[in-house]
N, C-alpha and C positions, 0 to 999 in steps of 0.2 A: 617315766621316771617315778612312778608311784612308789612311795616308801623310801626313796633315797634321801638320806638325811645329812650326809656329810660329803660335800663336793670339793674337798681341798686337800687331797693327798696325791703325792707322786705326780705332779703336774708336768707335762711335756708340751712343747709347742714348736711350730715351724711356720714359715711364710713362703708362699710361692712367688713366682715372678710378677704376678699381677698385684701383689700386696695382700692377698687373702691369707689370713692366719687360720691355722687349725690347731686346736688345743685338745689334748687327751688327758684324762685324770682318773684316779681311783676314787670311787664314791662308796660309802657304806650305807647299808640299810640294816634292819634289825637282824637279818640272817646271814648276810654275806657282803663281800666287797665286789664291786662291779667296775668295768671299764666304760667310761663315758667319753663322748667326743662332741665338739661344737666348732663352728667356723665363725669368723668375723671378717667382714669385708666392708666396703664403702656404704652398703645398704644397712649394715648393722649385724648383730649376732644372730646365728641360726639357733633354733631350739636344740637343746642338748639331746643326744640319743645314746642308748646303751648298745655297745658293740659286743660285749661278752654274753655268754649264756647266763640268763638270769637265775638258773638253778644251781650254779657253781660259783665258788669264790674265785675271783680273778684279781690279780694284783700286779703292781709295778709296770705300768705301760711304758713303752718306748715308741717314739714317733719319728718318721722320716718323711720329708716333703721335697719334691724336686721343683725346678723352675716352672715347668709346664702346669703343675697343680696336681700331679699324682701323689697320693698319700698312702703310707703303710703304717699301721699301728700294730704293735706286737706286745704280748704280755704273757705271764704264766698263769695257769689256772689249776685249781686243786679239785680233784674228783670226789672229795668228801671222805676218803678213807683216812684212817688215823695212822697210816704207815708212811714214814719218810722214804720208804723204798718204792712205793707205787703211787704216790700221791699227786705229782705235778706233771704238766705237759705245756710246751710252748703253744700259743695260739696267735692268730693273726687275722686282721681284716684289711682289705685293700679298697681304695677309692681311686678309680681312674679319673683323669681330668674331665670335668663336666658331669660326672656320674655321682652315684651314692655309694656309701660303704657297703661292701658285700657281707654276707653271713660270716661269722667267725669260723675259721678253719683250724682244727687241731693238727699240729705238724709232726707229732711223735707219740708213741704210746705213753700212757701215764707211767712214770717210773720214779727214780730217786729224786730227792729234793733239788729243785732248781735254785740257783742263787737269785738275788733280787734284781735281776736284769735279763732282758731278752734283746740284745743289740740288734738293730735293724738299719738298713741302708737302702737307698734307691738312687739310680742314676737318671740322667736327662732323658733317656729313652723309655723309662718305666720298668727296667729290670731291677729286681730287688733281691736282697738276701736277709735272712734272719738266722741268728745263732742262739742256741740255748747254752747257758752256762750252769752246769751241774756242780754241786758241791764236791763231787769226786767223780772220776771216770772220764769218758771221752768228751770231746767238744763236738756237738752236733750242729749242722748247718743245713738250711733249706733255701732253695733259690726259686725265683719267679721270673719267667721270661715275659716281657711286656705283653699284656693282653691275655695271659694264661692264668694258671693257678699255681700256688706253691706246691712243690713236690714234697714227698716224705723226707725227713731229715736223713742226712748221711753223716757218718762219723769222719770228721776232718783229722783229728789226732787223738 
């Protein structure tokens, strides 16, 4: 968390069946915004960790938690270009029950501007879905089978 100065934007949270809460938020440093995550249970809060690529601006996290404790955090990140036609892509990190968050996975090529949300859902078996909402054009969606990795997005409509 070196250099992160603002930890209070776009906060999302969820609670699993054991009462463990997971919170994701957007934090700013001097160069970019990042996606952070922490958990809180009976033992207290965990240290916050960065899910997003520290070299890219990442914004507007969405979070889904199931009863077992599987967690999916999705967001959109900007690749640094000044073009609204090639700048954004949805990204995601997954934590299986009892595990740690995995490395961020980009789900689509960097392309036109995403809206300020990347909806995410997870069921009781750990299957998940992420949708990107672009300002114009098709609705892309990516799915995860429990224990696997997200596939590349497909155009739903």
